[in-house]
C-alpha positions as CSV (number, residue, x, y, z in Angstrom):
1,M,13.5,-33.9,-6.5
2,S,13.0,-33.0,-10.1
3,F,9.3,-34.1,-9.7
4,L,8.6,-30.5,-8.6
5,K,9.5,-29.1,-12.0
6,G,6.4,-28.0,-13.9
7,R,4.2,-27.8,-10.8
8,T,2.1,-24.6,-10.2
9,V,2.7,-22.9,-6.9
10,R,1.1,-20.2,-4.8
11,I,3.3,-18.0,-2.7
12,I,1.7,-16.2,0.3
13,V,3.9,-13.3,1.4
14,S,4.2,-12.5,5.1
15,E,7.1,-10.0,4.9
16,P,7.6,-7.3,3.9
17,F,4.4,-6.1,5.8
18,E,3.7,-3.4,3.2
19,W,3.6,-6.0,0.4
20,A,1.0,-4.7,-2.2
21,H,1.2,-7.5,-4.9
22,G,-1.1,-10.0,-3.1
23,N,-0.4,-13.7,-3.5
24,L,2.0,-14.7,-6.2
25,F,1.5,-17.6,-8.6
26,G,3.9,-19.3,-10.9
27,T,5.4,-22.5,-12.2
28,I,8.5,-24.3,-10.9
29,I,11.1,-24.2,-13.7
30,Y,14.1,-25.4,-11.9
31,D,14.7,-27.6,-8.8
32,R,18.1,-27.7,-7.2
33,G,17.9,-30.9,-5.3
34,G,15.3,-29.7,-2.8
35,E,17.5,-26.8,-1.6
36,K,16.3,-24.1,-3.9
37,I,13.6,-23.8,-6.6
38,T,13.2,-21.2,-9.3
39,V,9.6,-20.1,-10.0
40,K,8.5,-18.3,-13.2
41,L,5.9,-16.0,-11.9
42,S,2.6,-15.2,-13.7
43,K,3.5,-11.5,-13.6
44,E,6.7,-9.4,-13.3
45,I,7.5,-8.0,-9.9
46,K,9.5,-4.7,-9.5
47,G,12.2,-5.1,-6.9
48,K,14.6,-2.5,-5.5
49,K,17.3,-3.3,-8.1
50,F,15.4,-4.6,-11.1
51,T,12.1,-6.1,-12.4
52,S,11.8,-9.8,-13.1
53,D,9.3,-12.7,-13.3
54,L,11.8,-15.2,-11.9
55,L,11.9,-15.8,-8.2
56,E,14.4,-18.1,-6.4
57,L,13.0,-19.7,-3.3
58,S,14.9,-21.5,-0.5
59,P,13.6,-22.9,2.7
60,R,13.7,-20.4,5.5
61,Y,14.8,-22.8,8.3
62,E,17.9,-24.8,8.5
63,K,17.6,-28.5,7.4
64,E,14.2,-27.9,5.8
65,T,13.6,-29.0,2.2
66,F,10.8,-28.7,-0.3
67,K,9.7,-32.3,0.2
68,P,6.6,-31.3,2.2
69,L,5.2,-29.7,-1.0
70,T,4.8,-33.2,-2.5
71,Q,2.5,-34.1,0.4
72,N,0.4,-31.0,0.1
73,Y,2.0,-29.1,3.0
74,S,3.5,-25.6,2.8
75,V,7.1,-24.6,3.2
76,T,8.3,-21.3,4.7
77,V,10.7,-19.7,2.3
78,G,12.9,-16.7,1.6
79,G,12.7,-15.4,-1.9
80,A,14.8,-13.3,-4.2
81,L,14.1,-11.9,-7.7
82,I,16.8,-13.2,-10.1
83,K,17.7,-12.4,-13.7
84,E,17.9,-15.1,-16.3
85,N,21.5,-16.0,-17.2
86,S,22.9,-13.8,-14.5
87,S,24.1,-14.0,-10.9
88,E,22.3,-10.9,-9.9
89,F,19.6,-11.2,-7.3
90,D,17.3,-8.9,-5.3
91,Y,16.2,-10.3,-1.9
92,M,12.5,-9.8,-1.8
93,L,10.3,-11.6,0.6
94,I,9.5,-14.2,3.3
95,G,6.4,-16.3,2.9
96,S,5.0,-19.7,2.4
97,V,4.8,-21.8,-0.8
98,T,2.3,-24.5,-1.6
99,I,1.4,-26.5,-4.7
100,D,-1.7,-24.9,-6.2
């Protein structure tokens, strides 16, 4: 599924309810076989542990993939801020992602 790499996405956050950053926008920089994608956000987000512009997204529901994105459908995701070249992550949000 490397055909997602380079695509611009919009992430609409549904949780946490007190989310104050609005919709997020970014570019897919890494696609792990449809199971996870890494998005470089257009702005840095401050999490509980650290600040980053990299967000790793995975489908929220079992057996779901990112294939619907290629057909202009959204995918419900869980997301975590990550640090480049590190295994650190900061679970951040639940929302939906679409190709923008």
